[in-house]
MARLO-907572 format. One record per residue (C-alpha): residue number from 1; residue in three letters; x, z, y. Coordinates in pm, 1 decimal, decimal comma. Layout:
MARLO-907572
 num residu     east       up    north
 NUM    ALA        X        Z        Y
...
//
This chain:
MARLO-907572
 num residu     east       up    north
   1    UNK    -11,2    -32,1     -9,8
   2    UNK    125,1    -88,2    368,2
   3    UNK    272,0    192,4    534,0
   4    UNK     39,6    207,8    798,3
   5    UNK   -207,2    361,6    569,0
   6    UNK    -65,2    718,5    611,8
   7    UNK   -203,3    996,8    786,0
   8    UNK   -266,4    812,2   1114,1
   9    UNK   -551,5    571,3    944,9
  10    UNK   -778,3    734,8   1226,4
  11    UNK   -615,8    508,6   1508,0
  12    UNK   -518,0    209,6   1286,8
  13    UNK   -755,6    -89,0   1158,7
  14    UNK   -753,9   -125,9    780,1
  15    UNK   -853,8   -488,5    792,3
  16    UNK   -670,4   -689,5    526,8
  17    UNK   -562,5   -401,7    290,1
  18    UNK   -679,0   -350,2    -54,6
  19    UNK   -779,9     14,3   -121,8
  20    UNK   -805,9     79,8   -516,0
  21    UNK  -1103,2   -185,9   -601,8
  22    UNK  -1210,1   -277,0   -235,3
  23    UNK  -1077,8   -550,8    -14,3
  24    UNK  -1105,6   -445,3    338,0
  25    UNK  -1261,1   -720,1    530,7
  26    UNK  -1343,3   -626,7    883,3
  27    UNK  -1424,8   -286,7   1092,4
  28    UNK  -1795,8   -241,1   1155,3
  29    UNK  -1771,7     76,3   1363,1
  30    UNK  -1621,7    392,9   1448,1
  31    UNK  -1732,4    760,4   1441,8
  32    UNK  -1639,9   1123,1   1483,9
  33    UNK  -1580,8   1153,3   1116,1
  34    UNK  -1524,2    819,5    936,6
  35    UNK  -1434,6    468,2   1022,1
  36    UNK  -1658,3    202,3    861,0
  37    UNK  -1550,6   -131,7    747,4
  38    UNK  -1723,6   -412,8    554,8
  39    UNK  -1522,6   -443,6    197,9
  40    UNK  -1564,9   -635,7    -71,7
  41    UNK  -1560,7   -467,1   -442,3
  42    UNK  -1321,4   -682,5   -629,3
  43    UNK  -1430,0   -586,3  -1018,6
  44    UNK  -1815,6   -638,3   -914,3
  45    UNK  -1776,1   -883,7   -631,3
  46    UNK  -2022,9   -730,8   -416,2
  47    UNK  -2028,2   -639,9    -37,1
  48    UNK  -1999,3   -276,0     45,7
  49    UNK  -2006,6    -44,1    336,6
  50    UNK  -1658,3    124,1    310,7
  51    UNK  -1620,4    454,6    483,4
  52    UNK  -1276,8    620,1    529,6
  53    UNK  -1250,1    989,3    651,1
  54    UNK  -1036,6   1041,3    934,0
  55    UNK   -683,2   1163,8    858,2
  56    UNK   -715,5   1484,7   1068,4
  57    UNK   -991,6   1587,0    854,1
  58    UNK   -839,9   1449,7    536,6
  59    UNK   -560,7   1728,2    621,6
  60    UNK   -805,0   2008,9    565,1
  61    UNK   -853,2   2088,0    175,4
  62    UNK  -1157,3   2271,1    195,0
  63    UNK  -1316,1   2007,5    424,0
  64    UNK  -1214,3   1747,3    179,6
  65    UNK  -1341,1   1983,4   -131,3
  66    UNK  -1686,2   1997,9     25,5
  67    UNK  -1703,2   1622,5    135,8
  68    UNK  -1659,3   1491,0   -232,0
  69    UNK  -1912,1   1779,8   -377,6
  70    UNK  -2145,4   1693,0   -131,4
  71    UNK  -2133,0   1336,7   -111,5
  72    UNK  -2145,4   1308,4   -472,7
  73    UNK  -2483,5   1520,1   -481,9
  74    UNK  -2591,3   1246,3   -197,8
  75    UNK  -2493,0    988,3   -452,7
  76    UNK  -2743,2   1102,4   -730,5
  77    UNK  -3010,7   1002,2   -456,1
  78    UNK  -3144,3    685,9   -582,0
  79    UNK  -3469,8    551,2   -382,6
  80    UNK  -3541,7    253,5   -202,0
  81    UNK  -3560,9    407,5    124,6
  82    UNK  -3206,5    571,9     75,5
  83    UNK  -2874,1    360,0    116,2
  84    UNK  -2739,9    387,8   -218,1
  85    UNK  -2380,9    571,5   -260,7
  86    UNK  -2177,8    358,5   -498,3
  87    UNK  -1845,4    568,1   -516,7
  88    UNK  -1676,1    869,2   -365,8
  89    UNK  -1321,8    858,9   -405,8
  90    UNK   -950,6    898,7   -316,1
  91    UNK   -665,8    650,3   -301,9
  92    UNK   -341,6    805,4   -182,7
  93    UNK   -429,8    978,8    116,4
  94    UNK   -755,9    780,7    182,0
  95    UNK  -1086,1    948,3    138,3
  96    UNK  -1354,2    717,4    120,9
  97    UNK  -1710,5    651,1     25,4
  98    UNK  -1817,1    294,6    -85,6
  99    UNK  -2211,8    236,2     -9,4
 100    UNK  -2470,9    -35,4    -29,0
 101    UNK  -2445,4   -261,0    279,2
 102    UNK  -2744,5   -311,3    441,0
 103    UNK  -2781,1   -658,2    618,7
 104    UNK  -2952,4   -553,8    944,1
 105    UNK  -2955,6   -313,5   1235,8
 106    UNK  -3025,2     49,4   1298,8
 107    UNK  -3327,5    190,1   1460,3
 108    UNK  -3109,7    274,5   1772,8
 109    UNK  -3001,1    -91,6   1814,3
 110    UNK  -3351,3   -159,9   1784,1
 111    UNK  -3507,4     61,9   2044,7
 112    UNK  -3188,0     -5,0   2272,3
 113    UNK  -3327,7   -380,5   2261,2
 114    UNK  -3699,6   -302,3   2272,0
 115    UNK  -3761,6     37,4   2430,5
 116    UNK  -4095,6    221,3   2309,4
 117    UNK  -4262,1     41,7   1995,0
 118    UNK  -4626,3     24,0   1900,0
 119    UNK  -4797,5    253,3   1670,0
 120    UNK  -4779,6     64,9   1344,4
 121    UNK  -4427,2    -30,9   1356,6
 122    UNK  -4350,2    344,5   1413,2
 123    UNK  -4544,0    483,7   1145,9
 124    UNK  -4370,8    217,4    881,7
 125    UNK  -4045,5    353,4   1004,5
 126    UNK  -4167,9    727,7    996,2
 127    UNK  -4318,5    658,1    650,5
 128    UNK  -4020,3    515,6    479,0
 129    UNK  -3787,1    781,9    650,2
 130    UNK  -4036,1   1047,0    525,0
 131    UNK  -3986,1    914,7    153,1
 132    UNK  -3622,7    905,7    190,0
 133    UNK  -3630,0   1293,5    290,0
 134    UNK  -3898,0   1387,6      2,0
 135    UNK  -3645,6   1233,2   -237,8
 136    UNK  -3360,3   1419,3   -101,3
 137    UNK  -3593,0   1739,8   -100,2
 138    UNK  -3632,8   1711,5   -480,7
 139    UNK  -3286,2   1751,7   -551,9
 140    UNK  -3247,3   2026,3   -258,1
 141    UNK  -3045,2   1805,4    -44,4
 142    UNK  -3091,0   1828,3    341,5
 143    UNK  -2973,9   1529,1    536,2
 144    UNK  -2896,9   1736,8    870,0
 145    UNK  -2831,3   1456,6   1076,6
 146    UNK  -3176,5   1252,4   1098,1
 147    UNK  -3141,0   1000,8   1391,7
 148    UNK  -3191,2    643,8   1491,8
 149    UNK  -2823,8    553,5   1428,4
 150    UNK  -2905,5    685,6   1062,1
 151    UNK  -3215,4    470,6    966,0
 152    UNK  -3147,8    122,1    899,1
 153    UNK  -3396,7   -174,5    934,9
 154    UNK  -3295,5   -412,5    678,0
 155    UNK  -3354,7   -799,9    720,1
 156    UNK  -3608,3   -777,1    440,9
 157    UNK  -3823,2   -544,6    646,2
 158    UNK  -3693,3   -207,4    459,4
 159    UNK  -3647,4    116,1    627,8
 160    UNK  -3344,9    260,9    492,8
 161    UNK  -3189,8    632,7    559,9
 162    UNK  -2804,7    642,5    563,0
 163    UNK  -2524,0    883,2    599,2
 164    UNK  -2643,8   1141,4    330,6
 165    UNK  -2295,6   1178,4    224,5
 166    UNK  -2104,8   1240,7    562,8
 167    UNK  -2410,5   1433,0    700,1
 168    UNK  -2370,1   1669,2    435,3
 169    UNK  -2004,5   1793,5    538,4
 170    UNK  -2180,3   2000,3    828,9
 171    UNK  -2373,0   2186,0    591,5
 172    UNK  -2305,6   2559,2    651,9
 173    UNK  -2295,3   2801,4    973,8
 174    UNK  -1924,7   2746,0   1012,3
 175    UNK  -1962,9   2411,8   1123,6
 176    UNK  -2239,5   2422,5   1341,4
 177    UNK  -2060,8   2445,9   1670,5
 178    UNK  -2131,2   2217,4   1907,7
 179    UNK  -1753,0   2150,1   1970,3
 180    UNK  -1674,2   2086,4   1616,3
 181    UNK  -1553,7   1727,1   1518,3
 182    UNK  -1841,0   1495,3   1424,1
 183    UNK  -2083,3   1642,4   1665,9
 184    UNK  -2153,6   1375,8   1913,1
 185    UNK  -2399,0   1333,4   2206,4
 186    UNK  -2611,0   1162,8   1956,6
 187    UNK  -2655,4   1440,2   1727,8
 188    UNK  -2787,0   1714,9   1967,1
 189    UNK  -3048,9   1476,2   2068,3
 190    UNK  -3213,0   1512,7   1744,2
 191    UNK  -3091,0   1859,4   1597,7
 192    UNK  -3354,2   2113,0   1488,9
 193    UNK  -3343,9   2475,3   1675,8
 194    UNK  -3211,3   2625,0   1384,4
 195    UNK  -2918,4   2373,6   1313,5
 196    UNK  -2824,3   2465,7   1702,4
 197    UNK  -2828,3   2828,4   1625,3
 198    UNK  -2626,7   2785,9   1287,7
 199    UNK  -2926,0   2942,0   1075,7
 200    UNK  -3010,8   2840,8    719,9
 201    UNK  -3130,0   2483,8    711,2
 202    UNK  -3388,1   2332,3    480,0
 203    UNK  -3626,2   2013,9    467,5
 204    UNK  -3816,4   2143,1    758,3
 205    UNK  -3485,0   2069,0    972,7
 206    UNK  -3492,8   1694,4    869,2
 207    UNK  -3888,4   1709,9    965,8
 208    UNK  -3766,8   1826,7   1304,5
 209    UNK  -3540,4   1566,2   1341,3
 210    UNK  -3741,9   1301,4   1218,3
 211    UNK  -4032,4   1422,4   1463,0
 212    UNK  -3753,3   1401,5   1756,3
 213    UNK  -3711,2   1042,0   1626,9
 214    UNK  -4090,5    945,6   1619,1
 215    UNK  -4104,5   1079,3   1966,5
 216    UNK  -3826,7    859,8   2059,4
 217    UNK  -3967,5    552,6   1897,2
 218    UNK  -4323,0    598,7   2063,0
 219    UNK  -4208,2    720,3   2408,9
 220    UNK  -3887,9    513,7   2458,3
 221    UNK  -3663,0    807,8   2488,2
 222    UNK  -3587,9   1132,5   2302,2
 223    UNK  -3798,6   1441,6   2428,6
 224    UNK  -3452,8   1627,0   2561,7
 225    UNK  -3178,4   1477,0   2760,1
 226    UNK  -2884,4   1610,1   2954,5
 227    UNK  -2537,2   1601,3   3074,7
 228    UNK  -2358,3   1733,2   2781,4
 229    UNK  -2434,5   1819,8   2409,3
 230    UNK  -2459,4   2203,1   2505,4
 231    UNK  -2727,9   2136,3   2769,8
 232    UNK  -2937,9   1909,9   2548,4
 233    UNK  -2905,5   2138,8   2218,7
 234    UNK  -3029,6   2439,8   2436,3
 235    UNK  -3358,8   2252,3   2522,8
 236    UNK  -3410,6   2193,3   2150,6
 237    UNK  -3409,6   2581,6   2129,6
 238    UNK  -3606,9   2676,9   2438,1
 239    UNK  -3773,8   2360,6   2581,3
 240    UNK  -4113,4   2211,3   2483,5
 241    UNK  -4152,2   1847,1   2475,8
 242    UNK  -4350,4   1668,9   2733,4
 243    UNK  -4684,5   1579,5   2563,1
 244    UNK  -4688,6   1223,2   2424,1
 245    UNK  -5023,2   1133,6   2473,1
 246    UNK  -4943,0   1188,7   2873,0
 247    UNK  -4694,3    947,2   2833,2
 248    UNK  -4857,4    673,7   2613,9
 249    UNK  -5232,1    728,5   2638,8
 250    UNK  -5274,2    440,8   2416,6
 251    UNK  -5152,6    642,0   2144,6
 252    UNK  -5413,5    785,3   1883,5
 253    UNK  -5433,4   1186,8   1937,7
 254    UNK  -5377,1   1241,3   1546,5
 255    UNK  -5042,7   1049,7   1580,7
 256    UNK  -4942,8   1256,5   1893,6
 257    UNK  -5065,9   1596,5   1726,8
 258    UNK  -4824,4   1493,1   1414,4
 259    UNK  -4512,1   1426,3   1597,0
 260    UNK  -4571,2   1736,0   1801,3
 261    UNK  -4620,3   1966,5   1511,7
 262    UNK  -4307,5   1801,7   1369,8
 263    UNK  -4124,3   1912,4   1661,2
 264    UNK  -4231,2   2276,5   1670,7
 265    UNK  -3951,9   2534,0   1732,6
 266    UNK  -4064,7   2760,4   1434,8
 267    UNK  -3990,9   2582,0   1104,3
 268    UNK  -4313,3   2780,4    964,1
 269    UNK  -4529,4   2571,3   1229,1
 270    UNK  -4427,7   2228,0   1104,1
 271    UNK  -4526,2   2032,4    839,8
 272    UNK  -4357,9   2184,7    523,1
 273    UNK  -4241,1   1895,7    352,5
 274    UNK  -4247,1   1516,7    380,2
 275    UNK  -4515,0   1487,4    123,2
 276    UNK  -4753,6   1627,0    398,6
 277    UNK  -4622,0   1383,6    659,9
 278    UNK  -4696,5   1103,5    441,7
 279    UNK  -5031,7   1241,3    339,3
 280    UNK  -5125,5   1273,9    709,1
 281    UNK  -5011,6    919,0    820,3
 282    UNK  -5278,4    786,7    594,8
 283    UNK  -5539,6    999,5    744,3
 284    UNK  -5438,6    864,1   1084,5
 285    UNK  -5694,4    614,2   1244,4
 286    UNK  -5556,9    348,5   1506,7
 287    UNK  -5800,0    253,1   1795,7
 288    UNK  -5910,5   -103,2   1824,2
 289    UNK  -5571,5   -230,6   1986,7
 290    UNK  -5390,4   -168,9   1642,8
 291    UNK  -5482,8   -240,0   1301,3
 292    UNK  -5340,5    -39,9    982,7
 293    UNK  -5613,9   -113,6    767,3
 294    UNK  -5411,1   -320,9    524,7
 295    UNK  -5109,7    -73,9    508,0
 296    UNK  -5021,3     28,9    184,4
 297    UNK  -4769,7    320,6    217,1
 298    UNK  -4685,5    326,0   -135,2
 299    UNK  -4549,8    -40,0   -102,4
 300    UNK  -4281,4     95,2    154,5
 301    UNK  -4081,0    234,4   -175,3
 302    UNK  -4007,4   -110,0   -320,7
 303    UNK  -3680,8   -288,9   -213,4
 304    UNK  -3826,4   -646,0   -210,3
 305    UNK  -4028,1   -809,6     82,8
 306    UNK  -4383,6   -687,0     63,9
 307    UNK  -4581,1  -1014,3    144,2
 308    UNK  -4926,9   -860,3    104,9
 309    UNK  -4831,9   -609,7    360,8
 310    UNK  -4862,3   -735,3    726,1
 311    UNK  -4714,0   -450,8    908,7
 312    UNK  -4426,0   -406,1    659,4
 313    UNK  -4404,8   -831,5    681,6
 314    UNK  -4404,6   -794,4   1035,3
 315    UNK  -4092,2   -540,3   1031,1
 316    UNK  -3942,3   -799,6    804,5
 317    UNK  -3970,5  -1073,9   1055,6
 318    UNK  -3855,1   -897,9   1315,7
 319    UNK  -3521,7   -813,5   1125,1
 320    UNK  -3447,3  -1158,4   1022,6
 321    UNK  -3187,0  -1320,1   1207,3
 322    UNK  -3272,0  -1118,6   1529,1
 323    UNK  -2911,6   -983,2   1594,8
 324    UNK  -2742,0  -1304,0   1665,0
 325    UNK  -2779,0  -1324,0   2053,0
 326    UNK  -2726,3  -1577,6   2300,2
 327    UNK  -2609,7  -1933,6   2215,6
 328    UNK  -2604,6  -1840,2   1822,7
 329    UNK  -2940,7  -1725,1   1839,9
 330    UNK  -3034,5  -2065,1   1928,9
 331    UNK  -2838,1  -2218,4   1695,7
 332    UNK  -3018,0  -2059,4   1426,0
 333    UNK  -3373,9  -2128,8   1557,0
 334    UNK  -3282,5  -2483,3   1569,3
 335    UNK  -3163,2  -2460,6   1208,0
 336    UNK  -3499,7  -2280,9   1114,0
 337    UNK  -3696,8  -2562,9   1248,0
 338    UNK  -3578,0  -2771,0    952,1
 339    UNK  -3670,5  -2553,1    703,8
 340    UNK  -3311,7  -2348,5    652,1
 341    UNK  -3324,0  -1998,2    625,0
 342    UNK  -3013,3  -1811,3    731,3
 343    UNK  -2919,1  -1418,4    810,0
 344    UNK  -2784,4  -1357,5   1145,9
 345    UNK  -2479,3  -1189,8   1230,4
 346    UNK  -2529,2   -831,5   1354,4
 347    UNK  -2400,8   -722,6   1690,5
 348    UNK  -2384,7   -448,0   1904,6
 349    UNK  -2075,3   -270,8   1866,2
 350    UNK  -2059,0   -384,9   1510,0
 351    UNK  -2011,1   -741,0   1508,8
 352    UNK  -1869,9  -1001,6   1779,8
 353    UNK  -2063,4  -1330,2   1881,1
 354    UNK  -1828,0  -1586,7   1756,2
 355    UNK  -2047,6  -1921,1   1788,2
 356    UNK  -1974,6  -2157,8   2056,7
 357    UNK  -2240,0  -2291,2   2361,2
 358    UNK  -2534,2  -2504,1   2246,0
 359    UNK  -2637,0  -2841,2   2416,7
 360    UNK  -2932,2  -2804,8   2636,7
 361    UNK  -3147,0  -3058,9   2490,5
 362    UNK  -3141,1  -2872,6   2118,2
 363    UNK  -3321,3  -2613,8   2319,4
 364    UNK  -3603,9  -2793,6   2452,1
 365    UNK  -3634,7  -2945,6   2117,2
 366    UNK  -3703,5  -2600,1   1995,5
 367    UNK  -3913,4  -2518,7   2297,1
 368    UNK  -4185,0  -2822,5   2188,1
 369    UNK  -4218,3  -2641,0   1848,7
 370    UNK  -4630,0  -2580,6   1855,1
 371    UNK  -4726,6  -2220,4   1827,4
 372    UNK  -4915,9  -2173,6   1486,4
 373    UNK  -5265,7  -2088,3   1495,1
 374    UNK  -5383,5  -1768,3   1311,4
 375    UNK  -5695,0  -1647,3   1169,1
 376    UNK  -5804,1  -1391,6   1424,2
 377    UNK  -5737,6  -1312,9   1786,8
 378    UNK  -5555,9   -967,9   1711,0
 379    UNK  -5326,3  -1147,6   1467,4
 380    UNK  -5272,4  -1436,3   1702,0
 381    UNK  -5164,3  -1145,9   1928,6
 382    UNK  -4953,8   -976,5   1689,6
 383    UNK  -4785,4  -1326,4   1601,6
 384    UNK  -4689,1  -1367,9   1968,5
 385    UNK  -4562,2  -1043,2   2010,9
 386    UNK  -4336,2  -1073,3   1719,6
 387    UNK  -4252,2  -1442,4   1748,3
 388    UNK  -4120,3  -1376,4   2093,8
 389    UNK  -3909,1  -1073,4   1967,4
 390    UNK  -3583,8  -1272,3   1961,5
 391    UNK  -3655,9  -1473,2   2272,5
 392    UNK  -3411,8  -1361,9   2567,5
 393    UNK  -3276,1  -1636,6   2728,9
 394    UNK  -3387,0  -1823,2   3035,1
 395    UNK  -3417,6  -2144,3   2845,6
 396    UNK  -3660,6  -1975,4   2620,3
 397    UNK  -3899,8  -1862,1   2899,1
 398    UNK  -4160,1  -2136,5   2850,4
 399    UNK  -4170,0  -2050,7   2445,6
 400    UNK  -4247,2  -1715,4   2557,6
 401    UNK  -4530,3  -1814,9   2777,3
 402    UNK  -4673,3  -2050,0   2507,3
 403    UNK  -4664,7  -1762,4   2258,0
 404    UNK  -4892,9  -1552,5   2490,0
 405    UNK  -5093,3  -1840,5   2600,5
 406    UNK  -5192,0  -1917,5   2241,7
 407    UNK  -5415,0  -1598,9   2254,4
 408    UNK  -5611,5  -1770,9   2514,9
 409    UNK  -5628,0  -2096,5   2388,3
 410    UNK  -5690,8  -2081,8   2049,8
 411    UNK  -5942,3  -1791,8   2080,4
 412    UNK  -6187,0  -1888,6   2392,4
 413    UNK  -6461,4  -1595,9   2472,9
 414    UNK  -6736,4  -1843,8   2451,3
 415    UNK  -6666,2  -1916,4   2110,1
 416    UNK  -6609,8  -1541,8   1985,2
 417    UNK  -6975,1  -1481,0   1922,6
 418    UNK  -7001,1  -1082,4   1818,2
 419    UNK  -6633,4  -1071,7   1859,7
 420    UNK  -6637,6  -1144,4   2206,1
 421    UNK  -6539,5   -774,9   2326,6
 422    UNK  -6241,5   -771,3   2106,2
 423    UNK  -6132,1  -1126,4   2225,7
 424    UNK  -6159,6  -1039,6   2585,0
 425    UNK  -5952,3   -739,0   2514,0
 426    UNK  -5703,1   -934,1   2356,8
 427    UNK  -5702,9  -1181,2   2626,8
 428    UNK  -5621,4   -912,3   2875,2
 429    UNK  -5354,8   -788,4   2691,9
 430    UNK  -5191,2  -1123,3   2661,0
 431    UNK  -5235,0  -1193,5   3066,5
 432    UNK  -5087,5   -859,8   3092,3
 433    UNK  -4791,4   -996,5   2937,8
 434    UNK  -4800,7  -1321,8   3122,9
 435    UNK  -4789,1  -1136,7   3423,3
 436    UNK  -4477,5   -931,8   3344,1
 437    UNK  -4327,1  -1285,2   3257,9
 438    UNK  -4432,2  -1428,4   3574,6
 439    UNK  -4285,7  -1139,7   3796,2
 440    UNK  -3957,4  -1165,2   3580,8
 441    UNK  -3937,3  -1543,9   3672,1
 442    UNK  -4066,6  -1488,6   4012,6
 443    UNK  -4347,6  -1717,3   3964,7
 444    UNK  -4592,6  -1506,2   4206,9
 445    UNK  -4861,5  -1726,7   4245,7
 446    UNK  -4919,5  -1729,4   3884,6
 447    UNK  -4893,1  -1363,8   3875,0
 448    UNK  -5082,1  -1271,6   4163,4
 449    UNK  -5372,1  -1464,6   3981,4
 450    UNK  -5349,5  -1230,4   3705,7
 451    UNK  -5317,5   -931,3   3866,0
 452    UNK  -5567,1   -996,5   4151,8
 453    UNK  -5829,8  -1037,8   3833,3
 454    UNK  -5700,5   -712,5   3711,8
 455    UNK  -5749,4   -517,1   4038,3
 456    UNK  -6128,5   -604,0   4042,4
 457    UNK  -6210,0   -460,1   3720,1
 458    UNK  -6405,7   -148,3   3688,6
 459    UNK  -6305,1    197,0   3569,1
 460    UNK  -6410,9     99,8   3242,7
 461    UNK  -6090,0   -105,6   3231,8
 462    UNK  -5889,5    135,8   3419,4
 463    UNK  -5550,4     22,4   3275,1
 464    UNK  -5564,6   -305,7   3326,2
 465    UNK  -5725,7   -238,0   3674,7
 466    UNK  -5401,2     -5,5   3759,8
 467    UNK  -5176,9   -249,6   3606,3
 468    UNK  -5327,0   -524,4   3853,0
 469    UNK  -5306,2   -297,1   4164,1
 470    UNK  -4925,9   -247,9   4073,1
 471    UNK  -4865,3   -610,1   4007,0
 472    UNK  -5016,9   -735,8   4304,7
 473    UNK  -4836,3   -497,2   4516,3
 474    UNK  -4513,2   -630,1   4345,7
 475    UNK  -4623,0   -980,7   4450,7
 476    UNK  -4717,7   -927,6   4813,5
 477    UNK  -4376,7   -708,7   4847,1
 478    UNK  -4209,4  -1040,8   4778,5
 479    UNK  -4412,7  -1226,5   4972,9
 480    UNK  -4280,8  -1343,5   5353,4
 481    UNK  -4411,8  -1115,2   5602,7
 482    UNK  -4533,4  -1415,9   5809,2
 483    UNK  -4797,2  -1456,9   5546,1
 484    UNK  -4977,2  -1196,5   5698,1
 485    UNK  -5157,6  -1194,5   6054,5
 486    UNK  -4999,8   -843,4   6137,9
 487    UNK  -4654,0   -907,0   6019,6
 488    UNK  -4465,7   -670,7   5845,0
 489    UNK  -4679,8   -351,1   5955,5
 490    UNK  -4974,7   -530,9   5784,1
 491    UNK  -4785,6   -591,1   5493,0
 492    UNK  -4652,8   -234,3   5428,9
 493    UNK  -5022,0    -95,6   5504,2
 494    UNK  -5177,4   -342,9   5214,2
 495    UNK  -4893,4   -248,9   4982,4
 496    UNK  -4945,6    150,5   5070,8
 497    UNK  -5313,0    107,4   5022,6
 498    UNK  -5280,7    -42,5   4673,8
 499    UNK  -5042,7    240,1   4576,8
 500    UNK  -5275,7    487,8   4726,7
 501    UNK  -5543,7    351,8   4509,7
 502    UNK  -5334,8    422,2   4167,2
 503    UNK  -5301,9    791,1   4222,7
 504    UNK  -5306,4    988,8   3928,8
 505    UNK  -5371,6    685,1   3686,0
 506    UNK  -5006,6    563,8   3690,1
 507    UNK  -4983,2    734,0   3300,2
 508    UNK  -5190,1    427,9   3180,1
 509    UNK  -4917,4    204,7   3286,5
 510    UNK  -4674,1     43,4   3032,3
 511    UNK  -4298,5    111,5   3081,8
 512    UNK  -4235,8   -224,4   3253,8
 513    UNK  -4524,8   -186,3   3510,0
 514    UNK  -4417,0    199,2   3544,0
 515    UNK  -4071,7     62,2   3639,3
 516    UNK  -4220,2   -165,8   3922,9
 517    UNK  -4410,0    113,6   4048,7
 518    UNK  -4130,0    353,8   4069,6
 519    UNK  -3911,5     98,6   4270,1
 520    UNK  -4211,3     27,2   4495,6
 521    UNK  -4252,9    409,4   4550,2
 522    UNK  -3904,5    427,9   4641,5
 523    UNK  -3942,2    167,0   4894,1
 524    UNK  -4246,5    311,6   5005,1
 525    UNK  -4250,7    665,3   4966,7
 526    UNK  -4628,3    824,9   4967,1
 527    UNK  -4744,9    946,6   5272,2
 528    UNK  -5129,0    974,6   5438,8
 529    UNK  -5287,6    672,6   5515,1
 530    UNK  -5467,8    628,8   5846,5
 531    UNK  -5850,5    652,2   5830,8
//
């Protein structure tokens, strides 16, 4: 073995070396306790994720013994929602874990890219995580580090919990101090109060961390944030989270209640096992904006694509080829139009995108692809939502627009019959998305038409009305002052009047429109309007 594979391995890249039965292909990431590589297991000719324990930890014999013992216990957890550990070993002074390599991205990457997710997808991810924790609990294993980084979303639409092995090395109270190696800013965000305080842990600690993760998925950010790990951890012990229903009024109350019980400070007040969470998820009723009627949570246990489950399939579609960004993504889209299916190279901090810029004419070719018609208006909306998941570049704006317009075009209200109310709702939701798109593209005339219609709705449609008021204020703020007879003063007064009508209804806004509102309030701080 090369001399560079000695105790300095924490600082060196092991790419190109052969360690036992494993050829190290490239580094995927670095953490507080281990470096992670993509490797080829030579004897079985398969790809694995290869985790190498940092050399400073490898010199502590007690640490290594516990690492081996607990990682081997984790290797006994065989379940479709758990990333499988293949081998825990040592080669010279290298201590490693070889485990299943999941082609996909982790939930943290997903949330950074998308923000808050809609309830059906959040429930899919929560159910998959709960099944992994349920399996671990059968073997008396506590993960101790459930967080978005450790929840993988595979290309096939499966939820897989990872890092059971490495998480176990922080199992006893001697390693609970926040200043210990391996504890990063990412961990206190999801720690249970008892873990912060160094008390004995059981599955209810993992349930707390799952609850914080669910809160993050549904609200767009963790319940507690701060300038340093200690400040965040103390909030886990002492502070109560803002109620989810005030941040997301569109969420079903039963889902909000479940998440808040999961993050109760006292373990006795939480669901006592992951099976209780799965049972409650089955009973949650989603309002007319969401449809969980065809979810079969038992199907989540499989590792193959679940074609008959629309929401599992939706997660699968979201993960297929979605990590190649920019020009490389456009190349994959074009290849897709001629019937080929390729897996994406996954990005973020893991893999660099090396594909060359694409010819603009090829992009136009993709934009002309017709949007398929679905069976119902709600499925058309879902198809649009997931169809534009990977469309980020300016050249693809017209495709996004076509997706949202397909909801209105394919399902006219006058032909909806008994489903007229439902169709009108989805038309408004699609128009709300179009309004955001037009604001983003500074197509203010088209945005104004949508938001003016929204602003005239009654209180029965309050969420859309508030969206219209904010959108209209944004449009007017971007308009030239000479469009107003009274110049700048009239323009400012009109905007302030619109903002004054919003009052306490701002909680009904989605995150995108709330951001616009906050920008307006900075520019036009509230004051008493003249009579």
